[in-house]
Each structure stands twice: as C-alpha cells, then as structure tokens.
Residue frames as qw, qx, qy, qz and C-alpha x, y, z in Angstrom:
[[0.000, 0.889, 0.458, 0.000, 0.00, 0.00, 0.00],
 [0.414, 0.302, 0.023, 0.859, 1.29, 3.43, -1.01],
 [0.230, -0.865, -0.433, 0.107, 0.64, 6.51, 1.13],
 [0.376, 0.260, -0.054, 0.888, 1.62, 10.15, 1.27],
 [0.096, -0.713, -0.447, 0.531, 0.63, 13.17, 3.29],
 [0.314, 0.434, 0.435, 0.724, -0.61, 15.80, 0.86],
 [0.032, 0.485, 0.274, -0.830, -1.56, 19.44, 1.05],
 [0.239, 0.521, 0.701, 0.424, -4.56, 20.19, -1.15],
 [0.038, 0.374, 0.132, -0.917, -5.52, 23.75, -2.06],
 [0.283, 0.559, 0.766, 0.146, -9.01, 23.97, -3.52],
 [0.043, 0.180, 0.205, 0.961, -9.98, 26.98, -5.64],
 [0.317, 0.155, 0.447, -0.822, -13.08, 28.80, -4.42],
 [0.625, 0.192, -0.343, -0.675, -15.04, 27.40, -7.38],
 [0.638, 0.103, -0.756, -0.106, -14.41, 23.80, -6.24],
 [0.060, -0.279, 0.737, -0.613, -14.74, 23.87, -2.43],
 [0.647, 0.004, 0.377, -0.663, -18.35, 22.67, -2.37],
 [0.794, 0.276, -0.444, -0.310, -17.77, 19.67, -4.65],
 [0.850, -0.408, 0.313, -0.114, -17.18, 16.22, -3.09],
 [0.546, 0.668, -0.505, -0.031, -13.82, 15.76, -4.81],
 [0.097, -0.479, 0.830, -0.269, -12.10, 13.92, -1.97],
 [0.721, 0.044, 0.565, -0.400, -15.05, 11.54, -1.58],
 [0.790, 0.538, -0.143, -0.255, -14.72, 10.72, -5.28],
 [0.179, 0.613, -0.767, 0.063, -11.21, 9.41, -4.57],
 [0.459, -0.136, 0.817, -0.320, -12.78, 6.62, -2.52],
 [0.737, 0.397, 0.394, -0.379, -15.58, 5.80, -4.94],
 [0.697, 0.692, -0.108, -0.157, -13.78, 6.14, -8.27],
 [0.420, 0.676, -0.582, 0.169, -10.14, 5.35, -7.40],
 [0.890, -0.277, -0.358, 0.053, -10.42, 2.91, -4.47],
 [0.360, 0.396, -0.447, 0.717, -8.32, 5.19, -2.27],
 [0.522, -0.681, -0.483, 0.172, -8.62, 5.80, 1.46],
 [0.225, 0.600, -0.162, 0.751, -7.88, 9.04, 3.23],
 [0.496, -0.576, -0.494, 0.422, -7.41, 10.44, 6.69],
 [0.097, 0.854, 0.089, 0.503, -8.05, 14.17, 7.02],
 [0.620, -0.163, -0.402, 0.654, -5.38, 15.61, 9.29],
 [0.089, -0.496, -0.214, 0.837, -6.32, 19.29, 9.05],
 [0.230, 0.500, 0.637, 0.539, -8.77, 21.29, 6.96],
 [0.078, 0.512, 0.236, -0.822, -10.05, 24.81, 6.47],
 [0.121, 0.320, 0.741, 0.577, -12.84, 24.82, 3.92],
 [0.152, 0.506, 0.393, -0.752, -15.16, 27.82, 3.67],
 [0.501, 0.660, 0.553, 0.091, -17.81, 28.58, 1.04],
 [0.391, 0.889, 0.115, 0.209, -16.57, 30.86, -1.75],
 [0.216, -0.862, 0.457, 0.032, -13.02, 30.93, -0.33],
 [0.526, 0.455, -0.718, 0.020, -9.91, 28.91, -1.09],
 [0.884, -0.409, 0.077, -0.213, -9.94, 25.64, 0.85],
 [0.240, 0.599, -0.746, 0.164, -6.87, 23.98, 2.31],
 [0.931, -0.265, 0.062, -0.244, -6.76, 20.35, 3.43],
 [0.055, 0.556, -0.826, 0.069, -3.91, 18.23, 4.77],
 [0.918, -0.064, 0.152, -0.361, -4.64, 14.55, 4.36],
 [0.299, -0.361, 0.865, 0.177, -2.96, 11.20, 4.23],
 [0.775, 0.369, -0.136, -0.494, -3.99, 9.44, 1.04],
 [0.264, -0.392, 0.877, 0.085, -3.35, 5.75, 0.57],
 [0.870, 0.330, 0.237, -0.280, -4.05, 2.88, -1.81],
 [0.831, 0.145, 0.331, 0.424, -2.25, 1.32, -4.76],
 [0.306, -0.420, 0.233, 0.822, 0.35, 3.53, -6.43],
 [0.125, 0.277, 0.676, 0.671, -1.54, 3.40, -9.75],
 [0.176, -0.761, -0.610, -0.134, -4.81, 4.50, -8.15],
 [0.379, -0.677, -0.160, 0.611, -2.97, 7.12, -6.09],
 [0.257, -0.196, 0.388, 0.863, -1.47, 8.69, -9.21],
 [0.023, -0.460, -0.695, -0.552, -4.80, 8.58, -11.07],
 [0.289, -0.779, -0.531, 0.168, -6.56, 10.15, -8.06],
 [0.331, -0.551, 0.025, 0.766, -4.02, 12.97, -7.89],
 [0.145, 0.076, 0.560, 0.813, -4.51, 13.61, -11.62],
 [0.141, -0.660, -0.703, -0.226, -8.29, 13.74, -11.05],
 [0.314, -0.764, -0.313, 0.469, -7.82, 16.39, -8.35],
 [0.293, -0.351, 0.282, 0.843, -5.52, 18.42, -10.58],
 [0.092, 0.360, 0.693, 0.617, -8.05, 18.28, -13.44],
 [0.235, -0.797, -0.548, -0.097, -10.49, 19.98, -11.09],
 [0.119, 0.825, -0.089, 0.545, -8.06, 22.79, -10.31],
 [0.736, -0.676, 0.029, 0.021, -6.81, 21.46, -6.98],
 [0.267, 0.748, -0.562, 0.233, -3.16, 22.33, -6.24],
 [0.956, -0.281, -0.083, -0.006, -1.62, 19.11, -4.88],
 [0.209, 0.737, -0.568, 0.300, 1.68, 19.17, -2.96],
 [0.724, -0.125, -0.601, 0.313, 3.60, 16.72, -0.84],
 [0.488, -0.870, -0.065, 0.027, 3.73, 17.89, 2.74],
 [0.643, 0.558, -0.237, 0.468, 7.08, 19.59, 2.35],
 [0.069, -0.624, 0.467, -0.622, 7.63, 20.48, 5.96],
 [0.693, -0.329, -0.634, 0.100, 7.77, 18.72, 9.26],
 [0.408, -0.842, 0.107, -0.336, 7.65, 19.88, 12.84],
 [0.688, 0.143, -0.543, 0.461, 10.78, 19.45, 14.92],
 [0.526, -0.835, -0.080, -0.140, 11.25, 20.10, 18.64],
 [0.321, 0.589, -0.564, 0.481, 14.44, 21.26, 20.31],
 [0.774, -0.406, -0.485, 0.004, 14.36, 18.77, 23.18],
 [0.554, -0.031, -0.393, 0.733, 17.19, 20.49, 25.05],
 [0.015, -0.162, 0.105, -0.981, 15.25, 23.77, 25.33],
 [0.502, -0.456, -0.562, -0.474, 11.77, 22.35, 26.00],
 [0.158, -0.330, 0.552, -0.749, 10.49, 23.37, 29.46],
 [0.234, -0.246, -0.940, -0.036, 7.66, 20.76, 29.35],
 [0.227, 0.072, 0.310, -0.920, 5.05, 23.39, 30.14],
 [0.281, 0.345, 0.894, -0.060, 2.41, 21.52, 28.11],
 [0.301, 0.559, 0.075, -0.769, 1.02, 24.55, 26.24],
 [0.255, 0.314, -0.704, -0.583, 1.50, 22.75, 22.92],
 [0.018, 0.153, 0.988, -0.025, -0.56, 19.77, 24.05],
 [0.271, 0.509, 0.526, -0.625, -3.65, 21.95, 24.42],
 [0.428, 0.622, -0.144, -0.639, -3.68, 22.88, 20.72],
 [0.011, 0.309, -0.887, -0.343, -2.50, 19.62, 19.13],
 [0.737, 0.109, -0.013, -0.666, -5.47, 18.10, 17.27],
 [0.789, 0.245, -0.537, -0.169, -3.87, 14.70, 16.61],
 [0.844, -0.523, 0.105, -0.046, -2.35, 13.85, 20.00],
 [0.747, 0.449, -0.274, 0.406, 1.18, 14.04, 18.61],
 [0.130, 0.441, -0.493, 0.739, 2.04, 16.14, 21.66],
 [0.717, -0.521, -0.390, -0.249, 1.00, 14.70, 25.00],
 [0.274, -0.692, 0.512, -0.429, 1.92, 14.75, 28.67],
 [0.687, 0.052, -0.718, 0.101, 3.59, 11.59, 29.97],
 [0.548, -0.632, 0.223, -0.501, 2.47, 10.89, 33.50],
 [0.406, -0.848, -0.285, 0.188, 3.63, 10.67, 36.26],
 [0.618, -0.085, 0.074, 0.778, 6.85, 12.27, 34.96],
 [0.125, 0.892, 0.279, -0.333, 4.88, 15.28, 33.60],
 [0.255, -0.412, 0.489, 0.725, 7.04, 15.62, 30.51],
 [0.616, 0.589, 0.001, -0.523, 5.84, 16.53, 27.03],
 [0.579, -0.062, 0.751, 0.312, 6.22, 13.68, 24.55],
 [0.426, 0.598, -0.226, -0.641, 6.28, 14.38, 20.81],
 [0.658, 0.118, 0.732, 0.136, 5.22, 11.50, 18.53],
 [0.096, 0.467, -0.396, -0.785, 6.13, 12.79, 15.08],
 [0.038, 0.126, 0.919, 0.372, 4.31, 9.92, 13.37],
 [0.041, 0.664, 0.724, -0.181, 0.99, 11.40, 14.60],
 [0.085, -0.543, -0.015, 0.835, 1.87, 14.97, 13.55],
 [0.495, 0.670, 0.544, 0.100, -0.36, 16.46, 10.82],
 [0.419, 0.050, 0.165, 0.891, 1.94, 19.49, 10.31],
 [0.033, -0.837, -0.520, -0.167, -0.93, 21.83, 11.22],
 [0.375, 0.398, -0.181, 0.818, 1.59, 24.23, 12.84],
 [0.447, -0.777, -0.238, -0.374, -0.68, 25.10, 15.79],
 [0.795, -0.477, -0.168, 0.337, 2.05, 24.14, 18.26],
 [0.570, 0.303, -0.022, 0.764, 4.59, 26.58, 16.81],
 [0.062, -0.594, 0.050, -0.800, 2.99, 29.83, 18.07],
 [0.726, -0.590, -0.206, -0.287, 1.58, 28.10, 21.19],
 [0.842, -0.127, -0.288, 0.437, 5.05, 27.17, 22.49],
 [0.256, -0.964, -0.007, 0.074, 6.28, 29.85, 24.96],
 [0.503, -0.616, 0.428, 0.430, 10.01, 28.95, 24.71],
 [0.561, 0.699, -0.237, -0.374, 9.66, 28.56, 20.89],
 [0.381, -0.401, 0.819, 0.153, 11.14, 25.08, 20.71],
 [0.653, 0.408, 0.638, 0.006, 8.66, 23.85, 18.07],
 [0.032, 0.593, -0.390, -0.704, 9.95, 24.71, 14.58],
 [0.819, 0.520, 0.144, -0.196, 9.00, 24.07, 10.97],
 [0.363, -0.499, 0.658, 0.433, 11.69, 22.32, 8.95],
 [0.647, 0.497, -0.306, -0.490, 11.63, 21.84, 5.17],
 [0.809, -0.103, 0.577, 0.039, 11.76, 18.22, 4.05],
 [0.369, 0.026, 0.631, 0.681, 11.77, 18.62, 0.29],
 [0.315, 0.454, 0.053, -0.832, 9.76, 20.50, -2.31],
 [0.158, 0.095, 0.905, 0.384, 8.13, 17.78, -4.39],
 [0.507, 0.314, 0.110, -0.795, 5.14, 18.77, -6.45],
 [0.579, 0.237, 0.778, 0.053, 2.90, 16.43, -8.38]]
C-alpha cells in the first residue's frame, strides 16, 4: 500500500464539490483528514494522508488536478528542540492529533512525530519557541 501526506488547495469554485469523496468511490483510495479549512466561496486547504495502490494514487491525484486542486507533498515537518523544552504543556492543548501529550507521572511533554499532521498550531503556542517548521523537500505532483 502506497501513502503520502498531501496538502490540497481547492480553488473557491471547487470547495463545495465532493472531490475527496470521489477518490474513494472512483479510485479505491482511502484518506485520513489531518487538518482542513474549507469555507464557502473561499480557497480551501486540506492536509490529508492518502493511501491505496500507487496506480490509483497517481490517477486520483490527476483527477484532483483536473479539477483545479493544487496538490503538494507535505514539504515540511515539525521538529522540537528537546534540550530547550520546558515541558510546560502549552503545545498539548492545541495539538489536534495527539502528537504532543503529557507523559504521566513524569509530567514531561512527549512528541510523537508519526501522529503529527503538520498543522503548525504548536509553533505559536510554544512559549520557549522550541517547536519549529523544517523543510523536508519541495516535491510537487
């Protein structure tokens, strides 16, 4: 099974169409929405993990592009400077995926990068600014 985390940018003309649902029905793909901001008559942005066979994945991405959706690999990741983290827990309050959590009884903040959706909410929430965005690569489809 092939999977990638993608950033989809929907033009305002396409935000009310069920394009992502069509990936399941027409291309036998599965998805997990990690973050989304979709508003009527505005550009929509969605971060999702898309998975299935490589052939279906590529055909599904082409389908999205035909409908004007800008498709990018998630080209950034969140990194934490463990040496500077004060374990205050502020980041855990805003993390929608549970990638940041408090380990009890030690009361330390644990960062599970495999759960991170790269939503960036932890970056401004961190008082000592130990959460940073880091480029991975700049692959476009």
